[in-house]
gemmi code that builds the backbone of each chain (N, CA, C; Angstrom):
import gemmi

chains = {
    "A": [
        ("LYS", (-30.997, 13.857, 12.810), (-29.870, 14.095, 11.908), (-30.124, 13.340, 10.621)),
        ("ALA", (-30.298, 14.060, 9.503), (-30.626, 13.419, 8.247), (-29.432, 12.607, 7.767)),
        ("GLY", (-29.742, 11.554, 6.978), (-28.692, 10.728, 6.424), (-28.259, 11.262, 5.084)),
        ("VAL", (-27.713, 10.377, 4.256), (-27.275, 10.739, 2.917), (-28.469, 10.583, 1.977)),
        ("THR", (-28.762, 11.623, 1.237), (-29.940, 11.631, 0.368), (-29.521, 11.675, -1.085)),
        ("GLN", (-30.031, 10.724, -1.869), (-29.696, 10.688, -3.286), (-30.968, 10.793, -4.120)),
        ("THR", (-30.851, 11.538, -5.210), (-31.956, 11.642, -6.152), (-31.423, 11.625, -7.573)),
        ("PRO", (-32.172, 11.095, -8.534), (-33.387, 10.312, -8.324), (-33.050, 8.893, -7.870)),
        ("ARG", (-34.005, 8.158, -7.390), (-33.748, 6.784, -6.968), (-33.644, 5.833, -8.161)),
        ("TYR", (-34.453, 6.081, -9.154), (-34.446, 5.228, -10.341), (-34.544, 6.105, -11.591)),
        ("LEU", (-33.851, 5.694, -12.629), (-33.994, 6.404, -13.895), (-33.576, 5.504, -15.041)),
        ("ILE", (-34.191, 5.770, -16.174), (-33.921, 5.015, -17.390), (-33.497, 5.992, -18.477)),
        ("LYS", (-32.382, 5.678, -19.113), (-31.862, 6.517, -20.195), (-31.531, 5.625, -21.386)),
        ("THR", (-31.285, 6.255, -22.513), (-30.849, 5.511, -23.692), (-29.399, 5.849, -24.010)),
        ("ARG", (-28.785, 4.966, -24.750), (-27.385, 5.166, -25.119), (-27.166, 6.531, -25.772)),
        ("GLY", (-26.082, 7.156, -25.410), (-25.755, 8.452, -25.987), (-26.251, 9.632, -25.174)),
        ("GLN", (-27.241, 9.391, -24.329), (-27.739, 10.482, -23.494), (-26.762, 10.763, -22.351)),
        ("GLN", (-27.073, 11.792, -21.588), (-26.264, 12.080, -20.407), (-27.194, 12.104, -19.188)),
        ("VAL", (-26.592, 11.926, -18.027), (-27.392, 11.877, -16.811), (-26.671, 12.624, -15.689)),
        ("THR", (-27.455, 13.236, -14.835), (-26.909, 13.920, -13.654), (-27.577, 13.364, -12.408)),
        ("LEU", (-26.762, 12.945, -11.454), (-27.261, 12.404, -10.198), (-26.863, 13.344, -9.068)),
        ("SER", (-27.710, 13.400, -8.049), (-27.472, 14.337, -6.958), (-27.328, 13.617, -5.627)),
        ("CYS", (-26.508, 14.183, -4.763), (-26.285, 13.608, -3.435), (-26.119, 14.717, -2.416)),
        ("SER", (-26.868, 14.604, -1.328), (-26.678, 15.521, -0.201), (-26.118, 14.713, 0.958)),
        ("PRO", (-24.919, 15.026, 1.439), (-24.325, 14.224, 2.514), (-25.022, 14.487, 3.843)),
        ("ILE", (-24.573, 13.784, 4.842), (-25.074, 13.991, 6.196), (-24.883, 15.464, 6.552)),
        ("SER", (-25.889, 16.031, 7.195), (-25.846, 17.443, 7.541), (-24.561, 17.795, 8.297)),
        ("GLY", (-23.858, 18.811, 7.804), (-22.620, 19.242, 8.457), (-21.370, 18.570, 7.923)),
        ("HIS", (-21.550, 17.523, 7.113), (-20.391, 16.832, 6.561), (-19.929, 17.526, 5.284)),
        ("ARG", (-18.633, 17.499, 5.056), (-18.073, 18.184, 3.901), (-17.529, 17.236, 2.840)),
        ("SER", (-17.407, 15.965, 3.183), (-16.827, 15.000, 2.251), (-17.908, 14.121, 1.641)),
        ("VAL", (-17.799, 13.907, 0.353), (-18.737, 13.054, -0.371), (-17.938, 12.142, -1.303)),
        ("SER", (-18.235, 10.856, -1.247), (-17.606, 9.900, -2.157), (-18.679, 9.271, -3.035)),
        ("TRP", (-18.313, 8.963, -4.250), (-19.233, 8.312, -5.185), (-18.678, 6.949, -5.570)),
        ("TYR", (-19.581, 5.966, -5.652), (-19.213, 4.611, -6.036), (-20.203, 4.102, -7.080)),
        ("GLN", (-19.704, 3.247, -7.954), (-20.554, 2.539, -8.914), (-20.604, 1.076, -8.496)),
        ("GLN", (-21.796, 0.509, -8.461), (-21.924, -0.902, -8.095), (-22.617, -1.673, -9.205)),
        ("THR", (-21.940, -2.691, -9.723), (-22.493, -3.592, -10.727), (-22.290, -5.019, -10.249)),
        ("PRO", (-23.127, -5.948, -10.707), (-22.995, -7.351, -10.258), (-21.620, -7.935, -10.569)),
        ("GLY", (-21.050, -7.568, -11.692), (-19.788, -8.178, -12.090), (-18.560, -7.557, -11.474)),
        ("GLN", (-18.619, -6.274, -11.172), (-17.440, -5.544, -10.675), (-17.543, -5.158, -9.212)),
        ("GLY", (-18.713, -5.274, -8.636), (-18.861, -4.854, -7.252), (-18.843, -3.340, -7.128)),
        ("LEU", (-18.466, -2.876, -5.956), (-18.407, -1.442, -5.674), (-17.070, -0.874, -6.147)),
        ("GLN", (-17.138, 0.095, -7.029), (-15.915, 0.709, -7.522), (-15.931, 2.204, -7.253)),
        ("PHE", (-14.806, 2.699, -6.748), (-14.672, 4.093, -6.380), (-14.628, 4.988, -7.623)),
        ("LEU", (-15.464, 6.016, -7.616), (-15.497, 6.972, -8.720), (-14.665, 8.208, -8.401)),
        ("PHE", (-15.094, 8.953, -7.386), (-14.340, 10.132, -6.941), (-14.823, 10.587, -5.577)),
        ("GLU", (-14.034, 11.471, -4.999), (-14.349, 12.003, -3.676), (-14.135, 13.506, -3.661)),
        ("TYR", (-15.085, 14.204, -3.058), (-15.014, 15.652, -2.945), (-14.984, 16.074, -1.489)),
        ("PHE", (-14.234, 17.107, -1.238), (-14.161, 17.676, 0.106), (-14.114, 19.186, -0.033)),
        ("SER", (-15.073, 19.850, 0.577), (-15.144, 21.311, 0.515), (-14.960, 21.827, -0.912)),
        ("GLU", (-15.757, 21.278, -1.817), (-15.853, 21.696, -3.217), (-14.654, 21.311, -4.079)),
        ("THR", (-13.706, 20.565, -3.542), (-12.518, 20.169, -4.300), (-12.485, 18.648, -4.484)),
        ("GLN", (-12.155, 18.231, -5.689), (-12.009, 16.792, -5.914), (-10.655, 16.361, -5.373)),
        ("ARG", (-10.667, 15.439, -4.405), (-9.416, 15.032, -3.761), (-8.887, 13.713, -4.296)),
        ("ASN", (-9.801, 12.849, -4.719), (-9.401, 11.541, -5.230), (-10.268, 11.172, -6.410)),
        ("LYS", (-9.689, 10.397, -7.317), (-10.441, 9.981, -8.495), (-10.104, 8.528, -8.782)),
        ("GLY", (-11.120, 7.751, -9.148), (-10.926, 6.363, -9.502), (-10.575, 6.214, -10.970)),
        ("ASN", (-10.543, 4.973, -11.425), (-10.131, 4.684, -12.799), (-11.328, 4.591, -13.731)),
        ("PHE", (-11.986, 5.689, -13.914), (-13.129, 5.757, -14.817), (-12.814, 6.752, -15.935)),
        ("PRO", (-13.437, 6.546, -17.117), (-13.169, 7.466, -18.231), (-13.680, 8.869, -17.938)),
        ("GLY", (-13.245, 9.794, -18.755), (-13.594, 11.192, -18.575), (-15.077, 11.493, -18.729)),
        ("ARG", (-15.832, 10.515, -19.235), (-17.296, 10.708, -19.343), (-17.931, 10.858, -17.968)),
        ("PHE", (-17.234, 10.388, -16.974), (-17.724, 10.475, -15.595), (-17.100, 11.709, -14.938)),
        ("SER", (-17.929, 12.588, -14.475), (-17.429, 13.799, -13.837), (-18.303, 14.148, -12.655)),
        ("GLY", (-17.835, 15.050, -11.839), (-18.618, 15.437, -10.680), (-18.260, 16.828, -10.226)),
        ("ARG", (-19.009, 17.297, -9.257), (-18.694, 18.569, -8.625), (-19.374, 18.633, -7.277)),
        ("GLN", (-18.921, 19.569, -6.470), (-19.538, 19.755, -5.157), (-19.796, 21.235, -4.957)),
        ("PHE", (-20.920, 21.537, -4.366), (-21.326, 22.917, -4.147), (-20.958, 23.374, -2.737)),
        ("SER", (-21.113, 24.665, -2.502), (-20.724, 25.233, -1.202), (-21.550, 24.673, -0.052)),
        ("ASN", (-22.738, 24.166, -0.349), (-23.561, 23.576, 0.719), (-23.267, 22.076, 0.884)),
        ("SER", (-22.190, 21.609, 0.271), (-21.716, 20.214, 0.328), (-22.495, 19.247, -0.558)),
        ("ARG", (-23.602, 19.683, -1.112), (-24.308, 18.815, -2.057), (-23.403, 18.541, -3.261)),
        ("SER", (-23.516, 17.319, -3.759), (-22.646, 16.940, -4.870), (-23.485, 16.392, -6.017)),
        ("GLU", (-22.979, 16.569, -7.203), (-23.592, 15.987, -8.390), (-22.539, 15.199, -9.151)),
        ("MET", (-22.976, 14.128, -9.786), (-22.107, 13.450, -10.725), (-22.823, 13.371, -12.068)),
        ("ASN", (-22.061, 13.446, -13.100), (-22.597, 13.459, -14.440), (-21.918, 12.364, -15.276)),
        ("VAL", (-22.721, 11.678, -16.054), (-22.162, 10.716, -16.999), (-22.655, 11.135, -18.382)),
        ("SER", (-21.738, 11.396, -19.278), (-22.110, 11.806, -20.626), (-21.987, 10.628, -21.584)),
        ("THR", (-22.620, 10.750, -22.721), (-22.571, 9.721, -23.763), (-22.725, 8.326, -23.161)),
        ("LEU", (-23.869, 8.102, -22.564), (-24.108, 6.862, -21.836), (-23.922, 5.618, -22.700)),
        ("GLU", (-23.355, 4.589, -22.062), (-23.190, 3.289, -22.697), (-23.979, 2.257, -21.890)),
        ("LEU", (-24.264, 1.119, -22.544), (-25.027, 0.081, -21.866), (-24.356, -0.338, -20.561)),
        ("GLY", (-23.032, -0.373, -20.573), (-22.266, -0.804, -19.406), (-22.322, 0.155, -18.237)),
        ("ASP", (-22.902, 1.314, -18.450), (-23.036, 2.283, -17.358), (-24.246, 1.973, -16.482)),
        ("SER", (-25.038, 1.003, -16.885), (-26.175, 0.594, -16.057), (-25.635, 0.064, -14.734)),
        ("ALA", (-26.064, 0.674, -13.666), (-25.494, 0.333, -12.357), (-26.253, 1.046, -11.256)),
        ("LEU", (-25.910, 0.688, -10.042), (-26.368, 1.431, -8.873), (-25.260, 2.404, -8.497)),
        ("TYR", (-25.583, 3.680, -8.468), (-24.589, 4.700, -8.118), (-24.842, 5.128, -6.679)),
        ("LEU", (-23.834, 4.914, -5.868), (-23.952, 5.172, -4.435), (-23.098, 6.355, -4.028)),
        ("CYS", (-23.663, 7.149, -3.164), (-22.961, 8.285, -2.593), (-22.731, 7.963, -1.119)),
        ("ALA", (-21.592, 8.370, -0.593), (-21.271, 8.049, 0.793), (-20.652, 9.238, 1.500)),
        ("SER", (-20.909, 9.284, 2.787), (-20.380, 10.355, 3.638), (-19.563, 9.698, 4.744)),
        ("PRO", (-18.322, 10.130, 4.979), (-17.513, 9.502, 6.025), (-18.133, 9.705, 7.402)),
        ("ILE", (-18.186, 8.640, 8.168), (-18.775, 8.717, 9.497), (-17.969, 9.652, 10.393)),
        ("GLY", (-16.655, 9.747, 10.156), (-15.789, 10.556, 11.006), (-15.770, 12.031, 10.676)),
        ("ASP", (-16.572, 12.462, 9.705), (-16.586, 13.853, 9.292), (-17.437, 14.653, 10.273)),
        ("ARG", (-16.791, 15.321, 11.190), (-17.535, 16.063, 12.196), (-17.101, 17.520, 12.244)),
        ("GLY", (-16.788, 18.090, 11.085), (-16.443, 19.501, 11.046), (-14.955, 19.727, 11.197)),
        ("PRO", (-14.520, 20.651, 12.039), (-13.103, 21.035, 12.135), (-12.181, 19.869, 12.480)),
        ("ASN", (-12.634, 18.958, 13.328), (-11.776, 17.851, 13.736), (-12.061, 16.614, 12.903)),
        ("PHE", (-11.964, 16.763, 11.618), (-12.296, 15.679, 10.702), (-11.307, 14.538, 10.816)),
        ("VAL", (-11.810, 13.363, 11.152), (-10.964, 12.173, 11.214), (-11.615, 11.124, 10.342)),
        ("ASN", (-11.105, 10.961, 9.169), (-11.711, 10.013, 8.228), (-11.044, 8.660, 8.371)),
        ("THR", (-11.720, 7.751, 9.040), (-11.180, 6.403, 9.213), (-11.560, 5.506, 8.053)),
        ("GLY", (-12.320, 6.042, 7.138), (-12.751, 5.234, 6.003), (-14.119, 4.628, 6.204)),
        ("GLU", (-14.687, 4.731, 7.409), (-16.038, 4.220, 7.626), (-17.001, 5.120, 6.878)),
        ("LEU", (-17.810, 4.517, 6.062), (-18.699, 5.275, 5.197), (-20.168, 5.018, 5.511)),
        ("PHE", (-20.962, 6.087, 5.417), (-22.413, 5.964, 5.533), (-22.972, 6.198, 4.137)),
        ("PHE", (-23.645, 5.195, 3.595), (-24.117, 5.260, 2.223), (-25.547, 5.755, 2.118)),
        ("GLY", (-25.824, 6.424, 1.014), (-27.194, 6.734, 0.644), (-27.842, 5.516, 0.009)),
        ("GLU", (-29.131, 5.640, -0.309), (-29.881, 4.508, -0.876), (-29.493, 4.227, -2.326)),
        ("GLY", (-28.868, 5.188, -2.972), (-28.398, 4.974, -4.329), (-29.358, 5.423, -5.403)),
        ("SER", (-28.799, 5.621, -6.580), (-29.583, 5.922, -7.781), (-29.348, 4.781, -8.766)),
        ("ARG", (-30.429, 4.097, -9.106), (-30.277, 2.954, -10.015), (-30.513, 3.427, -11.439)),
        ("LEU", (-29.467, 3.370, -12.235), (-29.517, 3.823, -13.622), (-29.593, 2.623, -14.544)),
        ("THR", (-30.556, 2.669, -15.454), (-30.665, 1.656, -16.498), (-30.478, 2.353, -17.837)),
        ("VAL", (-29.535, 1.846, -18.622), (-29.279, 2.403, -19.950), (-29.755, 1.403, -20.996)),
        ("LEU", (-30.663, 1.859, -21.844), (-31.227, 0.969, -22.872), (-30.627, 1.256, -24.232)),
    ],
    "B": [
        ("GLY", (-1.792, -1.155, -6.725), (-3.231, -1.314, -6.791), (-3.739, -2.218, -5.695)),
        ("GLN", (-5.009, -2.464, -5.734), (-5.655, -3.267, -4.706), (-6.313, -4.477, -5.350)),
        ("ASN", (-6.280, -5.611, -4.667), (-6.974, -6.796, -5.115), (-7.575, -7.473, -3.901)),
        ("ILE", (-8.870, -7.694, -3.937), (-9.566, -8.294, -2.796), (-10.343, -9.502, -3.270)),
        ("ASP", (-10.151, -10.635, -2.597), (-10.843, -11.867, -2.956), (-11.692, -12.376, -1.807)),
        ("GLN", (-12.895, -12.747, -2.120), (-13.791, -13.368, -1.157), (-14.730, -14.293, -1.915)),
        ("PRO", (-15.257, -15.318, -1.237), (-16.147, -16.250, -1.941), (-17.390, -15.516, -2.451)),
        ("THR", (-17.915, -16.009, -3.544), (-19.069, -15.347, -4.156), (-20.359, -15.632, -3.386)),
        ("GLU", (-20.536, -16.884, -2.995), (-21.767, -17.269, -2.316), (-21.478, -18.249, -1.192)),
        ("MET", (-22.321, -18.215, -0.167), (-22.252, -19.185, 0.919), (-23.666, -19.435, 1.420)),
        ("THR", (-23.868, -20.634, 1.945), (-25.157, -20.990, 2.528), (-24.907, -21.528, 3.926)),
        ("ALA", (-25.726, -21.130, 4.881), (-25.570, -21.606, 6.244), (-26.958, -21.752, 6.875)),
        ("THR", (-26.991, -22.511, 7.958), (-28.265, -22.821, 8.611), (-28.539, -21.869, 9.771)),
        ("GLU", (-29.784, -21.533, 9.927), (-30.208, -20.663, 11.030), (-29.711, -21.227, 12.357)),
        ("GLY", (-29.134, -20.361, 13.183), (-28.607, -20.779, 14.472), (-27.157, -21.213, 14.452)),
        ("ALA", (-26.621, -21.431, 13.269), (-25.234, -21.909, 13.137), (-24.256, -20.735, 13.141)),
        ("ILE", (-22.983, -21.082, 12.921), (-21.902, -20.094, 12.812), (-21.354, -20.163, 11.389)),
        ("VAL", (-21.050, -19.013, 10.810), (-20.458, -19.004, 9.479), (-19.274, -18.057, 9.467)),
        ("GLN", (-18.237, -18.435, 8.721), (-17.032, -17.613, 8.598), (-16.856, -17.231, 7.143)),
        ("ILE", (-16.768, -15.960, 6.872), (-16.573, -15.454, 5.517), (-15.143, -14.922, 5.425)),
        ("ASN", (-14.374, -15.515, 4.542), (-12.960, -15.154, 4.418), (-12.730, -14.076, 3.378)),
        ("CYS", (-11.661, -13.343, 3.576), (-11.279, -12.283, 2.646), (-9.758, -12.206, 2.595)),
        ("THR", (-9.200, -12.248, 1.414), (-7.764, -12.029, 1.258), (-7.564, -10.797, 0.401)),
        ("TYR", (-6.490, -10.080, 0.681), (-6.275, -8.836, -0.044), (-4.795, -8.642, -0.351)),
        ("GLN", (-4.555, -7.914, -1.424), (-3.205, -7.500, -1.789), (-3.296, -6.016, -2.088)),
        ("THR", (-2.548, -5.223, -1.341), (-2.639, -3.778, -1.511), (-1.255, -3.163, -1.560)),
        ("SER", (-1.178, -2.006, -2.179), (0.085, -1.277, -2.238), (0.329, -0.519, -0.946)),
        ("GLY", (-0.658, -0.421, -0.132), (-0.553, 0.225, 1.177), (-1.779, -0.179, 1.965)),
        ("PHE", (-1.710, -0.052, 3.260), (-2.842, -0.530, 4.067), (-3.030, 0.358, 5.280)),
        ("ASN", (-4.308, 0.734, 5.503), (-4.629, 1.509, 6.693), (-5.710, 0.864, 7.529)),
        ("GLY", (-6.469, -0.002, 6.939), (-7.521, -0.641, 7.707), (-8.398, -1.501, 6.810)),
        ("LEU", (-9.102, -2.421, 7.429), (-9.991, -3.314, 6.687), (-11.393, -3.218, 7.275)),
        ("PHE", (-12.369, -3.163, 6.403), (-13.759, -2.992, 6.818), (-14.607, -4.162, 6.331)),
        ("TRP", (-15.681, -4.360, 7.038), (-16.739, -5.253, 6.565), (-18.042, -4.467, 6.540)),
        ("TYR", (-18.762, -4.622, 5.429), (-20.063, -3.993, 5.274), (-21.084, -5.077, 4.972)),
        ("GLN", (-22.316, -4.816, 5.388), (-23.444, -5.694, 5.078), (-24.361, -4.980, 4.098)),
        ("GLN", (-24.817, -5.708, 3.102), (-25.735, -5.101, 2.138), (-26.885, -6.049, 1.851)),
        ("HIS", (-28.088, -5.679, 2.285), (-29.268, -6.443, 1.945), (-29.681, -6.089, 0.521)),
        ("ALA", (-30.330, -7.046, -0.126), (-30.734, -6.870, -1.520), (-31.563, -5.596, -1.691)),
        ("GLY", (-31.157, -4.780, -2.632), (-31.893, -3.556, -2.926), (-31.645, -2.420, -1.955)),
        ("GLU", (-30.698, -2.609, -1.044), (-30.422, -1.563, -0.053), (-28.974, -1.106, -0.136)),
        ("ALA", (-28.651, -0.064, 0.590), (-27.288, 0.459, 0.627), (-26.443, -0.366, 1.589)),
        ("PRO", (-25.141, -0.415, 1.381), (-24.265, -1.099, 2.337), (-24.270, -0.372, 3.679)),
        ("THR", (-24.175, -1.151, 4.747), (-24.070, -0.563, 6.082), (-22.823, -1.104, 6.771)),
        ("PHE", (-22.152, -0.230, 7.487), (-20.888, -0.557, 8.140), (-21.091, -1.589, 9.250)),
        ("LEU", (-20.196, -2.611, 9.278), (-20.241, -3.622, 10.325), (-19.038, -3.522, 11.265)),
        ("SER", (-17.836, -3.480, 10.675), (-16.648, -3.540, 11.535), (-15.442, -2.933, 10.840)),
        ("TYR", (-14.425, -2.634, 11.662), (-13.206, -2.000, 11.179), (-12.026, -2.570, 11.950)),
        ("ASN", (-11.053, -3.123, 11.239), (-9.840, -3.654, 11.866), (-8.632, -2.885, 11.361)),
        ("VAL", (-7.831, -2.403, 12.283), (-6.590, -1.739, 11.940), (-5.395, -2.603, 12.358)),
        ("LEU", (-5.504, -3.167, 13.552), (-4.424, -3.998, 14.088), (-4.785, -5.473, 13.977)),
        ("ASP", (-3.785, -6.323, 14.040), (-4.014, -7.765, 13.999), (-4.861, -8.195, 15.182)),
        ("GLY", (-5.707, -9.175, 14.943), (-6.478, -9.728, 16.040), (-7.965, -9.723, 15.750)),
        ("LEU", (-8.699, -10.037, 16.792), (-10.142, -10.212, 16.682), (-10.873, -9.030, 17.308)),
        ("GLU", (-11.840, -8.510, 16.570), (-12.718, -7.454, 17.079), (-14.116, -8.051, 17.186)),
        ("GLU", (-14.672, -8.020, 18.395), (-15.987, -8.622, 18.589), (-17.031, -7.549, 18.812)),
        ("LYS", (-18.170, -7.747, 18.159), (-19.271, -6.786, 18.288), (-20.567, -7.577, 18.235)),
        ("GLY", (-21.014, -7.998, 19.409), (-22.251, -8.770, 19.471), (-22.096, -10.113, 18.778)),
        ("ARG", (-22.997, -10.425, 17.865), (-22.935, -11.707, 17.157), (-21.877, -11.710, 16.059)),
        ("PHE", (-21.365, -10.544, 15.740), (-20.395, -10.431, 14.654), (-18.993, -10.206, 15.205)),
        ("SER", (-18.012, -10.883, 14.599), (-16.601, -10.672, 14.948), (-15.811, -10.574, 13.649)),
        ("SER", (-14.762, -9.790, 13.687), (-13.905, -9.696, 12.512), (-12.451, -9.861, 12.944)),
        ("PHE", (-11.718, -10.608, 12.124), (-10.319, -10.923, 12.429), (-9.432, -10.379, 11.328)),
        ("LEU", (-8.245, -9.952, 11.704), (-7.296, -9.438, 10.723), (-5.900, -9.980, 10.991)),
        ("SER", (-5.226, -10.390, 9.909), (-3.802, -10.698, 9.935), (-3.156, -9.896, 8.817)),
        ("ARG", (-2.467, -8.836, 9.173), (-1.870, -7.964, 8.168), (-0.726, -8.665, 7.427)),
        ("SER", (0.041, -9.480, 8.136), (1.173, -10.144, 7.495), (0.703, -11.137, 6.436)),
        ("LYS", (-0.470, -11.700, 6.640), (-1.001, -12.671, 5.684), (-1.980, -12.054, 4.688)),
        ("GLY", (-2.307, -10.792, 4.887), (-3.292, -10.172, 4.000), (-4.613, -10.913, 4.067)),
        ("TYR", (-5.057, -11.172, 5.278), (-6.209, -12.059, 5.470), (-7.121, -11.522, 6.550)),
        ("SER", (-8.408, -11.662, 6.302), (-9.411, -11.288, 7.285), (-10.575, -12.260, 7.195)),
        ("TYR", (-11.308, -12.367, 8.255), (-12.578, -13.093, 8.177), (-13.627, -12.406, 9.026)),
        ("LEU", (-14.858, -12.602, 8.618), (-16.021, -12.123, 9.363), (-16.736, -13.358, 9.899)),
        ("LEU", (-16.966, -13.372, 11.196), (-17.604, -14.508, 11.843), (-18.997, -14.097, 12.309)),
        ("LEU", (-19.993, -14.813, 11.878), (-21.359, -14.528, 12.283), (-21.868, -15.698, 13.121)),
        ("LYS", (-22.264, -15.400, 14.342), (-22.731, -16.440, 15.248), (-24.249, -16.390, 15.362)),
        ("GLU", (-24.826, -17.515, 15.802), (-26.280, -17.591, 16.040), (-27.045, -16.983, 14.870)),
        ("LEU", (-26.774, -17.517, 13.701), (-27.332, -16.944, 12.484), (-28.841, -16.806, 12.546)),
        ("GLN", (-29.306, -15.684, 12.009), (-30.736, -15.419, 11.905), (-31.085, -15.234, 10.440)),
        ("MET", (-32.342, -15.436, 10.116), (-32.775, -15.321, 8.722), (-32.445, -13.932, 8.171)),
        ("LYS", (-32.534, -12.915, 9.017), (-32.270, -11.547, 8.570), (-30.805, -11.301, 8.219)),
        ("ASP", (-29.936, -12.273, 8.545), (-28.519, -12.130, 8.189), (-28.269, -12.468, 6.720)),
        ("SER", (-29.285, -12.953, 6.028), (-29.150, -13.204, 4.595), (-28.909, -11.874, 3.902)),
        ("ALA", (-27.727, -11.747, 3.331), (-27.297, -10.482, 2.729), (-25.957, -10.715, 2.054)),
        ("SER", (-25.471, -9.680, 1.395), (-24.102, -9.725, 0.876), (-23.187, -9.066, 1.879)),
        ("TYR", (-21.999, -9.634, 2.038), (-21.020, -9.102, 2.979), (-19.793, -8.669, 2.186)),
        ("LEU", (-19.491, -7.400, 2.289), (-18.430, -6.789, 1.484), (-17.191, -6.555, 2.336)),
        ("CYS", (-16.082, -7.060, 1.868), (-14.787, -6.807, 2.486), (-14.195, -5.590, 1.782)),
        ("ALA", (-13.621, -4.672, 2.527), (-13.094, -3.445, 1.924), (-11.802, -3.038, 2.611)),
        ("VAL", (-10.913, -2.437, 1.833), (-9.615, -2.037, 2.363), (-9.402, -0.550, 2.150)),
        ("SER", (-8.877, 0.092, 3.173), (-8.533, 1.499, 3.088), (-7.023, 1.596, 2.884)),
        ("PRO", (-6.589, 2.156, 1.754), (-5.150, 2.208, 1.485), (-4.462, 3.295, 2.292)),
        ("SER", (-3.173, 3.177, 2.415), (-2.417, 4.171, 3.171), (-2.477, 5.513, 2.455)),
        ("GLY", (-2.652, 6.562, 3.243), (-2.672, 7.908, 2.691), (-3.936, 8.260, 1.949)),
        ("GLY", (-4.859, 7.358, 1.868), (-6.070, 7.680, 1.106), (-7.290, 7.039, 1.719)),
        ("TYR", (-7.660, 7.521, 2.880), (-8.802, 6.933, 3.554), (-10.033, 6.931, 2.680)),
        ("GLN", (-10.144, 7.943, 1.842), (-11.362, 8.091, 1.092), (-11.499, 7.065, -0.030)),
        ("LYS", (-10.378, 6.574, -0.526), (-10.413, 5.706, -1.692), (-10.504, 4.257, -1.249)),
        ("VAL", (-11.559, 3.929, -0.557), (-11.756, 2.579, -0.050), (-12.036, 1.640, -1.209)),
        ("THR", (-11.355, 0.507, -1.231), (-11.541, -0.495, -2.275), (-12.357, -1.656, -1.721)),
        ("PHE", (-13.382, -2.037, -2.462), (-14.295, -3.091, -2.017), (-14.079, -4.379, -2.802)),
        ("GLY", (-14.269, -5.505, -2.111), (-14.376, -6.776, -2.792), (-15.747, -6.882, -3.431)),
        ("ILE", (-15.941, -7.903, -4.221), (-17.195, -8.048, -4.948), (-18.344, -8.476, -4.043)),
        ("GLY", (-18.001, -8.977, -2.841), (-19.034, -9.346, -1.878), (-19.333, -10.831, -1.861)),
        ("THR", (-19.717, -11.310, -0.690), (-20.134, -12.700, -0.500), (-21.613, -12.707, -0.181)),
        ("LYS", (-22.381, -13.370, -1.043), (-23.823, -13.455, -0.821), (-24.107, -14.626, 0.095)),
        ("LEU", (-24.585, -14.320, 1.292), (-24.875, -15.348, 2.293), (-26.372, -15.621, 2.321)),
        ("GLN", (-26.709, -16.881, 2.201), (-28.104, -17.287, 2.337), (-28.246, -18.112, 3.594)),
        ("VAL", (-29.117, -17.681, 4.479), (-29.397, -18.421, 5.707), (-30.682, -19.211, 5.495)),
        ("ILE", (-30.588, -20.515, 5.709), (-31.749, -21.377, 5.495), (-32.256, -21.938, 6.829)),
        ("PRO", (-33.551, -22.229, 6.898), (-34.114, -22.729, 8.164), (-33.523, -24.084, 8.558)),
    ],
}
model = gemmi.Model(1)
for chain_id, residues in chains.items():
    chain = gemmi.Chain(chain_id)
    for i, (resn, *xyz) in enumerate(residues, 1):
        res = gemmi.Residue()
        res.name, res.seqid = resn, gemmi.SeqId(i, " ")
        for name, pos in zip(("N", "CA", "C"), xyz):
            atom = gemmi.Atom()
            atom.name, atom.element = name, gemmi.Element(name[0])
            atom.pos, atom.b_iso = gemmi.Position(*pos), 0.0
            res.add_atom(atom)
        chain.add_residue(res)
    model.add_chain(chain)
structure = gemmi.Structure()
structure.add_model(model)
structure.setup_entities()
């Protein structure tokens, strides 16, 4: 059973550019959550998708957006990059997501993350 | 909103016991989690407390007091591989998906 797969693992961008990150959740899972992790702020919730619909959103500016496809793969996009966007972006799949009887206890299985550096 | 406090760093000796405290203030509460994160790796789930009391899982135990907004993670028989950051996280009521994390406690285990 494959885990959560994120691509790319590392990337470097310059201010003003935009970036797209990809996440494939655990096979058969429909929910995907995105988090930003920085040394100063820790892990902060970005948004969560379930069956192609955004169900929850964190307190991030509109430059941060996402979507989910019918195969449950999700992408997040950050436009007009700023230096402060340098972070590890983590995607997570709820451990309790088992299809029709979805019970989300909040336990999350994380991918390895995409480390973004903005110069 | 949510506010989670935990110490930034701790040091403990191999073979000893260490307790990592976490206090939280939330507008609603459904459960408290502890995650372990080794440097350069993704966080991995350790424990989940919904009710007051102690949950034991091998060398790791987690305690919760909902009335006090307090939890701790207890690590026994420390091993060098336990050097990692330990993240306290809270799941708010009605929103399991919007888990809020503390900044993490970086634990260094020394010989």
